[in-house]
C-alpha positions as CSV (number, residue, x, y, z in Angstrom):
1,X,-1.5,6.2,22.2
2,X,-4.0,6.6,19.4
3,X,-7.2,4.5,19.6
4,X,-9.7,2.7,17.5
5,X,-13.4,2.4,18.5
6,X,-14.7,-1.0,17.5
7,X,-18.2,-1.4,16.3
8,X,-20.6,-3.6,18.3
9,X,-20.8,-7.3,17.2
10,X,-17.3,-7.2,15.7
11,X,-15.5,-10.6,15.9
12,X,-13.2,-9.1,18.5
13,X,-16.0,-9.4,21.0
14,X,-16.1,-13.2,20.3
15,X,-12.5,-13.8,21.0
16,X,-10.9,-13.2,17.6
17,X,-7.9,-10.9,17.3
18,X,-8.5,-9.5,13.9
19,X,-10.3,-6.2,13.3
20,X,-11.4,-5.5,9.8
21,X,-11.7,-2.0,8.3
22,X,-15.5,-2.3,8.3
23,X,-15.5,-3.0,12.0
24,X,-13.8,0.3,13.0
25,X,-16.4,2.8,14.1
26,X,-14.0,5.7,14.8
27,X,-10.3,6.6,14.9
28,X,-9.0,8.7,17.8
29,X,-5.7,10.6,17.5
30,X,-3.7,10.2,14.4
31,X,-2.6,6.6,14.2
32,X,0.1,5.9,11.5
33,X,0.7,2.6,9.6
34,X,2.6,0.3,11.9
35,X,1.6,2.1,15.2
36,X,0.4,0.4,18.3
37,X,-3.1,1.5,19.1
38,X,-5.6,1.0,21.9
39,X,-8.9,-0.8,21.0
40,X,-12.0,0.6,22.7
41,X,-15.6,-0.3,22.8
42,X,-18.5,2.1,22.3
43,X,-18.2,3.2,26.0
44,X,-14.4,3.9,25.7
45,X,-13.5,0.7,27.7
46,X,-10.0,-0.5,26.8
47,X,-10.2,-3.9,25.0
48,X,-6.5,-4.4,24.3
49,X,-3.4,-3.2,22.4
50,X,-3.1,-3.9,18.6
51,X,-0.9,-3.2,15.7
52,X,-2.5,-0.9,13.0
53,X,-2.3,-0.8,9.3
54,X,-5.0,1.1,7.4
55,X,-3.7,-0.2,4.1
56,X,-4.7,-3.8,5.0
57,X,-8.2,-5.2,5.0
58,X,-7.3,-6.5,8.5
59,X,-6.7,-3.0,9.8
60,X,-5.8,-4.0,13.4
61,X,-4.5,-7.1,15.1
62,X,-4.8,-7.6,18.8
63,X,-1.6,-8.8,20.5
64,X,-2.3,-8.1,24.2
65,X,-5.4,-7.4,26.4
66,X,-3.2,-5.0,28.5
67,X,-1.7,-1.7,27.5
68,X,1.5,-2.8,25.9
69,X,4.2,-1.4,23.7
70,X,6.4,-3.3,21.2
71,X,9.8,-2.8,22.8
72,X,12.8,-5.1,23.2
73,X,11.6,-6.6,26.5
74,X,8.2,-7.5,24.9
75,X,9.9,-9.4,22.1
76,X,12.2,-11.2,24.5
77,X,9.3,-12.3,26.7
78,X,7.2,-13.5,23.8
79,X,10.0,-15.5,22.2
80,X,10.9,-17.1,25.6
81,X,7.3,-18.0,26.2
82,X,7.1,-19.6,22.8
83,X,10.2,-21.6,23.5
84,X,8.9,-22.7,26.9
85,X,5.6,-23.9,25.4
86,X,7.4,-26.1,22.8
87,X,9.8,-27.6,25.3
88,X,6.9,-28.5,27.5
89,X,5.3,-30.3,24.5
90,X,8.5,-32.2,23.8
91,X,9.2,-30.3,20.6
92,X,12.8,-30.3,19.3
93,X,13.9,-26.7,19.3
94,X,16.4,-27.5,16.6
95,X,13.7,-28.5,14.1
96,X,10.4,-26.8,14.6
97,X,8.3,-23.7,14.2
98,X,9.5,-21.5,17.1
99,X,7.0,-18.6,16.5
100,X,3.6,-19.2,14.9
101,X,2.1,-15.7,14.4
102,X,-1.1,-15.2,16.4
103,X,-0.7,-18.6,18.0
104,X,2.2,-17.1,19.9
105,X,1.0,-13.6,20.3
106,X,3.1,-12.1,17.6
107,X,0.8,-11.4,14.6
108,X,2.5,-11.9,11.3
109,X,5.7,-13.3,12.7
110,X,7.0,-16.7,11.7
111,X,10.3,-18.2,12.9
112,X,11.3,-21.7,11.9
113,X,14.4,-23.5,13.2
114,X,16.6,-25.8,11.2
115,X,19.5,-26.9,13.3
116,X,21.4,-23.8,14.3
117,X,19.7,-21.7,11.5
118,X,16.6,-19.6,11.9
119,X,14.2,-18.4,9.1
120,X,12.2,-15.3,9.9
121,X,9.1,-14.0,8.2
122,X,7.5,-10.6,9.2
123,X,4.2,-10.5,7.3
124,X,2.6,-7.5,9.0
125,X,3.9,-4.0,8.7
126,X,4.3,-3.3,12.4
127,X,6.4,-6.4,13.0
128,X,8.5,-5.7,9.9
129,X,9.2,-2.2,11.2
130,X,10.5,-3.8,14.4
131,X,12.4,-6.6,12.7
132,X,15.7,-5.5,14.3
133,X,14.2,-6.0,17.8
134,X,13.1,-9.5,16.8
135,X,16.5,-10.4,15.5
136,X,18.1,-9.1,18.8
137,X,15.7,-11.3,20.9
138,X,16.4,-14.4,18.7
139,X,20.2,-13.9,18.9
140,X,20.1,-13.4,22.7
141,X,17.9,-16.4,23.5
142,X,18.9,-18.9,20.8
143,X,22.5,-17.9,19.7
144,X,21.8,-19.1,16.1
145,X,24.5,-19.6,13.4
146,X,22.4,-17.5,11.1
147,X,19.1,-15.7,10.7
148,X,17.6,-15.7,7.2
149,X,14.7,-13.5,6.0
150,X,12.1,-15.3,3.9
151,X,9.8,-12.4,3.3
152,X,9.0,-13.5,-0.3
153,X,5.3,-14.2,0.5
154,X,2.7,-12.3,-1.5
155,X,0.8,-11.9,1.7
156,X,3.1,-8.9,2.4
157,X,1.5,-7.0,-0.5
158,X,-1.8,-6.8,1.4
159,X,0.1,-4.9,4.0
160,X,1.7,-2.5,1.5
161,X,5.1,-4.2,1.6
162,X,7.2,-5.7,-1.2
163,X,8.6,-9.3,-1.0
164,X,12.2,-9.6,0.0
165,X,14.6,-12.3,1.1
166,X,18.2,-12.6,2.2
167,X,20.6,-13.1,5.1
168,X,19.8,-10.9,8.1
169,X,22.6,-12.1,10.4
170,X,25.4,-14.6,10.6
171,X,26.9,-17.0,8.1
172,X,24.7,-18.9,5.6
173,X,25.7,-22.5,5.3
174,X,26.5,-23.8,1.8
175,X,24.5,-26.9,2.4
176,X,22.1,-27.8,5.2
177,X,20.5,-31.1,6.2
178,X,18.3,-32.0,9.1
179,X,17.0,-35.4,10.3
180,X,13.8,-36.5,12.0
181,X,13.4,-40.0,13.4
182,X,15.6,-41.5,10.7
183,X,14.4,-39.5,7.8
184,X,16.8,-37.0,6.1
185,X,15.8,-33.6,4.6
186,X,17.9,-31.2,2.6
187,X,16.9,-27.6,3.5
188,X,17.2,-24.7,1.1
189,X,16.8,-21.7,3.4
190,X,16.5,-19.1,0.7
191,X,14.5,-20.9,-2.0
192,X,12.9,-24.0,-0.5
193,X,9.1,-24.6,-0.1
194,X,7.6,-22.4,2.6
195,X,10.7,-21.7,4.8
196,X,12.5,-24.9,3.9
197,X,10.2,-27.8,5.0
198,X,6.6,-28.5,5.8
199,X,7.3,-28.6,9.6
200,X,3.6,-28.9,10.4
201,X,3.5,-32.5,9.1
202,X,6.6,-33.9,10.8
203,X,4.6,-35.8,13.5
204,X,2.1,-37.0,10.9
205,X,4.9,-38.6,8.9
206,X,5.5,-41.0,11.8
207,X,1.8,-41.5,12.6
208,X,0.9,-42.6,9.1
209,X,4.1,-44.7,8.8
210,X,2.9,-46.7,11.8
211,X,0.2,-48.1,9.5
212,X,2.6,-48.9,6.6
213,X,4.4,-52.1,7.7
214,X,4.1,-54.8,5.0
215,X,1.9,-52.6,2.8
216,X,2.3,-51.3,-0.8
217,X,2.3,-47.6,-0.4
218,X,1.6,-44.7,-2.8
219,X,2.5,-41.2,-1.6
220,X,1.0,-38.5,-3.8
221,X,2.1,-34.9,-3.7
222,X,5.2,-36.1,-1.9
223,X,7.3,-33.0,-2.0
224,X,10.6,-33.9,-0.3
225,X,9.3,-37.4,0.5
226,X,8.5,-37.1,4.1
227,X,5.7,-39.7,4.2
228,X,7.5,-41.9,1.7
229,X,10.7,-42.1,3.7
230,X,8.9,-42.7,7.0
231,X,6.8,-45.5,5.5
232,X,9.8,-47.2,3.9
233,X,11.8,-47.0,7.1
234,X,8.8,-48.4,9.0
235,X,8.9,-51.6,6.9
236,X,6.5,-51.0,4.0
237,X,6.6,-53.7,1.3
238,X,7.1,-51.1,-1.4
239,X,6.8,-47.3,-1.6
240,X,6.1,-45.2,-4.7
241,X,6.2,-41.4,-4.4
242,X,4.9,-38.9,-6.9
243,X,5.1,-35.1,-7.2
244,X,4.7,-32.7,-10.1
245,X,8.0,-30.8,-9.3
246,X,11.1,-32.4,-10.8
247,X,13.2,-30.4,-8.4
248,X,11.3,-31.8,-5.4
249,X,11.6,-35.3,-6.7
250,X,15.3,-34.8,-7.2
251,X,15.7,-33.6,-3.7
252,X,13.4,-36.4,-2.3
253,X,15.5,-39.0,-4.1
254,X,18.7,-37.7,-2.5
255,X,17.0,-37.6,0.9
256,X,15.9,-41.2,0.6
257,X,19.3,-42.4,-0.5
258,X,20.9,-40.7,2.5
259,X,18.4,-42.2,5.0
260,X,18.5,-45.6,3.4
261,X,14.8,-45.6,2.5
262,X,13.8,-47.7,-0.5
263,X,11.5,-45.5,-2.5
264,X,10.5,-45.4,-6.2
265,X,10.0,-41.8,-7.3
266,X,8.1,-40.3,-10.2
267,X,7.8,-36.7,-11.4
268,X,4.2,-36.4,-12.7
269,X,1.0,-34.4,-12.2
270,X,-0.7,-36.4,-9.4
271,X,-4.2,-36.0,-10.8
272,X,-3.0,-37.5,-14.1
273,X,-0.9,-40.1,-12.4
274,X,-3.7,-41.3,-10.2
275,X,-6.0,-41.7,-13.2
276,X,-3.3,-43.6,-15.2
277,X,-2.6,-46.0,-12.4
278,X,-6.3,-46.6,-11.9
279,X,-6.8,-47.4,-15.6
280,X,-3.7,-49.6,-15.5
281,X,-5.3,-51.6,-12.7
282,X,-2.7,-50.9,-10.1
283,X,-3.6,-51.7,-6.5
284,X,-2.2,-50.4,-3.2
285,X,-2.6,-51.1,0.5
286,X,-2.0,-47.5,1.7
287,X,-2.4,-44.3,-0.3
288,X,-1.4,-40.9,1.1
289,X,-2.8,-37.7,-0.3
290,X,-1.1,-34.5,0.9
291,X,-1.7,-31.9,-1.7
292,X,-0.8,-28.2,-1.5
293,X,-3.7,-25.8,-0.8
294,X,-6.3,-26.1,-3.5
295,X,-7.6,-22.6,-2.9
296,X,-6.3,-19.3,-1.6
297,X,-9.8,-17.8,-1.3
298,X,-13.5,-18.6,-0.6
299,X,-14.2,-17.8,-4.3
300,X,-12.5,-20.9,-5.5
301,X,-14.0,-23.2,-2.8
302,X,-16.2,-25.2,-5.2
303,X,-13.2,-26.0,-7.4
304,X,-11.2,-27.0,-4.4
305,X,-13.9,-29.4,-3.2
306,X,-14.1,-30.9,-6.7
307,X,-10.4,-31.5,-6.6
308,X,-10.5,-33.2,-3.3
309,X,-13.4,-35.5,-4.3
310,X,-11.6,-36.4,-7.5
311,X,-8.4,-37.6,-5.8
312,X,-10.4,-39.4,-3.1
313,X,-12.4,-41.2,-5.9
314,X,-9.2,-42.3,-7.7
315,X,-7.5,-43.4,-4.5
316,X,-10.4,-45.4,-3.2
317,X,-10.8,-47.3,-6.4
318,X,-7.2,-48.5,-6.1
319,X,-7.3,-49.6,-2.5
320,X,-7.7,-53.3,-1.7
321,X,-10.2,-54.3,1.0
322,X,-8.4,-53.6,4.2
323,X,-6.4,-50.9,2.5
324,X,-6.0,-47.4,4.1
325,X,-6.5,-43.9,2.8
326,X,-4.6,-41.2,4.6
327,X,-5.7,-37.8,3.3
328,X,-4.9,-34.2,4.3
329,X,-6.1,-30.7,3.6
330,X,-4.1,-27.5,4.4
331,X,-6.7,-25.2,2.8
332,X,-8.0,-23.1,5.6
333,X,-10.8,-21.8,3.4
334,X,-12.1,-25.4,3.3
335,X,-13.7,-26.3,6.6
336,X,-13.2,-29.7,8.3
337,X,-16.8,-30.6,7.5
338,X,-16.5,-29.7,3.8
339,X,-13.3,-31.6,3.4
340,X,-14.8,-34.7,5.1
341,X,-17.9,-34.4,2.9
342,X,-15.7,-34.7,-0.2
343,X,-14.4,-38.0,1.2
344,X,-17.9,-39.1,2.1
345,X,-19.2,-38.3,-1.4
346,X,-16.4,-40.2,-3.0
347,X,-16.9,-43.3,-0.8
348,X,-20.6,-43.3,-1.7
349,X,-19.9,-43.0,-5.4
350,X,-17.5,-46.0,-5.4
351,X,-19.6,-47.9,-2.9
352,X,-16.9,-48.3,-0.3
353,X,-17.5,-48.5,3.5
354,X,-14.8,-46.6,5.4
355,X,-13.8,-47.2,9.0
356,X,-12.0,-44.3,10.7
357,X,-8.5,-45.1,12.1
358,X,-7.1,-41.7,13.0
359,X,-7.7,-38.0,12.9
360,X,-4.6,-35.8,12.2
361,X,-3.8,-32.1,12.8
362,X,-0.8,-29.9,12.6
363,X,2.2,-30.5,14.8
364,X,2.2,-28.9,18.3
365,X,4.7,-26.3,17.3
366,X,1.8,-24.8,15.2
367,X,-0.5,-24.0,18.2
368,X,-4.3,-23.7,17.6
369,X,-6.2,-20.9,19.4
370,X,-9.8,-21.8,20.2
371,X,-11.3,-18.5,19.1
372,X,-9.1,-18.1,15.9
373,X,-10.4,-20.7,13.4
374,X,-7.7,-19.7,10.9
375,X,-5.1,-21.1,13.3
376,X,-6.3,-24.6,12.7
377,X,-5.7,-25.1,9.0
378,X,-4.4,-28.6,8.7
379,X,-6.7,-31.5,8.9
380,X,-6.3,-35.2,8.0
381,X,-7.9,-38.6,8.3
382,X,-6.9,-42.2,8.0
383,X,-9.7,-44.6,6.9
384,X,-9.7,-48.3,6.3
385,X,-11.7,-49.7,3.4
386,X,-13.9,-52.5,4.7
387,X,-14.6,-55.6,2.7
388,X,-18.0,-55.7,1.2
389,X,-20.8,-56.4,3.7
């Protein structure tokens, strides 16, 4: 096995699993793109086994502290372990993220389950080269109706791979619907957002909905209407849901009709819509802000923070005393502290006192690894607006 000598003070020595090109001190042997390599310290002590790709800025990704190859048995064991962890957490294996990349010891591998259908992403070269072994393991352990490849992410280009999507195995259903605690979602396996749904928010739909009874609710950036449906079904007085995508609104409207959720939908830019509602003097008792990531890089961080502050300002101005703001960020380049500061700044500007009700994170099928900050990307808060003191 070829080896990489890792420079002192690399993040690997602090528990991270990524090795950047600048952190490689020497290459021993002749490692090829996609190979498994041994990671060594300056004294040639074995640190672990990693997948290697010199074409990526992240040139090596640790997947085991032992000497380990990527064979069929390895993939069966890792998939089974991921299934066991989710079952122990009470996760429904028919609607969840079954494999979450580094969080499950399979760097670059995503597997989402929608009923009897699985959606697979292989975003690292080594895992893509062994896609057949992954499919075999998934078929053996889960016996799915179909396995769909959704490798249309631009992240593959950083690994030297082209985007691709299609059916890998089985029979693709003409129409697929899933349900979660009364809410209904249509799933487009080949062309839907992410791999079909935002599975990381499923539990938060219910947690926020527990605050909605009797309240006038505004759900911004609603996508398929997850928060809106849950709030309506939980007894909200009224629910309005807004998203810029007309296709998403059309799908959300169908979802709500099938679940029996009374929701008013509008296709509009949420920034413009919030401003227009504020100017019109509209008031709400619960406003939900769940925007897509505002930045894909640290370079755009300031713009992202301005965006968060703006929507926080607009929402706080429309909340009655005793009203609740539930706000989320999925931008992993925006730290928890920076996101919260945008909310603090907005509260100061509109002279509102906020009392924290809840802190939210991603669902348990998206495990967080303590030494990999990138694995914790979803953060949210619920705050009550206090009457003037």
